C-alpha positions, 0 to 999 in steps of 0.5 A: 612376178607372183609373190614367191613367199619361199624366195622372199622369206629366205632373203629375209631370214638370210638378212635378219641373221647376218647382220645386226640391227644397229643403229649405232652406225647411225651416230658413228657415221654422223660423227665421222662426217662431223669430224671432216666439217669445220662448221656447226653441228645443225649445218653439219647434219644438213649437209650430211649425205646419208645412205644407210643402205650402205652402213652394213659396209662401212660401220657393220650394220644398219638399222630399220631404214638401211635394211629396208633399203638393202632388202628392197633392192635384194626383192627388186632382183628377185623380181618381187614387187614391194612398197615402203611403209612407215610408222608411227611410233608410241616409243619416244626419247624424253622430251621427244614428240611426235612433231619432232618426228612424226614416223621413226620406223620403217619396212616393206609390204608386198601383195599375193597377186592371187589372193590380194593379201598384204604381208609385211617384211620387217627386217628391223623388228627381226621378223623371219617370216613375211606377217600376213594382214589377216588379223591372226596373232603370230608367235615369233621370237617370243612375242605375238604380232598382229597385222591389220591393213587396208588401202594404204594404211594399217596397224602392227599390234606387238603382244608382248609376254606381261600382257602389255601391247605395242600398237604402230600405226603404218602407212605407204610412204609416198615416192618422194619421201627419203628414208635418210633425209625425212626419217633417219636424220629426224629421229636421230636428233631424238635419239639418247640410246643406240642399240646393237642386236642379233637375231637367230633364225627363229627372231630370238635375240641372242645378244644385245648392247645398249648405249644411253647417253641420257642415263650414261649407262651401257647395258648388255644382255647375254645368255638371258642375263641383263647387266647394267654398267656406268660409263665409268665402269666399262673397263670391267666389261672389256676385261670380263670373259664375257665380253668376248662371247658378246661380241661374237654374237653381235659379229664384232671383233673385241677391238671393234666394239671397244672403240665403238662404246669409247667413242660414243661416251667420249664424244656424249657431249656432241651427240648431246648437242645434236638433240632438240632443244627440249630433249637437251632441257630434259637430260640437263634437268636429269643430270642436275637432279642427280647432282643434287642428290 
């Protein structure tokens, strides 16, 4: 079936505004699995049969891996052919390297049969449009996005408002590659900050919550303001008038959001134990410096 941009973009926008970007869901799912196992964290990770596309149902959201899987199925039902693409990223947790996890993001591409133009479909970045690989810069959600693609690889350039930019190399994923086994579970071993974002129909972030295990802070963005709380200060957030508004934007009830934050804080030692040795070393070094101040 020829590419229908109207149908494809409607499915993309519907997804982006209906479900928050949520990599908290991944660690919560693993902690639930770990609780059921009488084994080490390493063994629990190896036996964990993760399906990121089900995290929306069980955890209220998913990250780019699950969103890629969900939208892939939606497009199959629409008769629109897509391919998975995976990205190298130059943003890592302290101590985490490309050798630990060569790829850290996923999305889809589709090709217009009439023009042979490639389009990127990226719900994980909250994009509300099919981004054409024509080298032009498109303003989406307050940032500029520029896509180049040739053969089975390309580069996505994200232009920020402060005149800096991020370049992300991408390649078409091989059929045998598992997004969950080969990417999701690998990056979890270096994930030190867990995030929930909500987007509006214009791809602008309406609210964001970040739980940083490395710095032991809860950070939230609401109404253009950013606030940072130490782990032992989160009760002030729960008691504030902003908390209900924050949770409404993020599509969670206040009680569920409280439970999410408290769970990650109370089980932060288990999360640290999940990290690669190099990430743990950076964490313990940073905390030993704090203890001596």
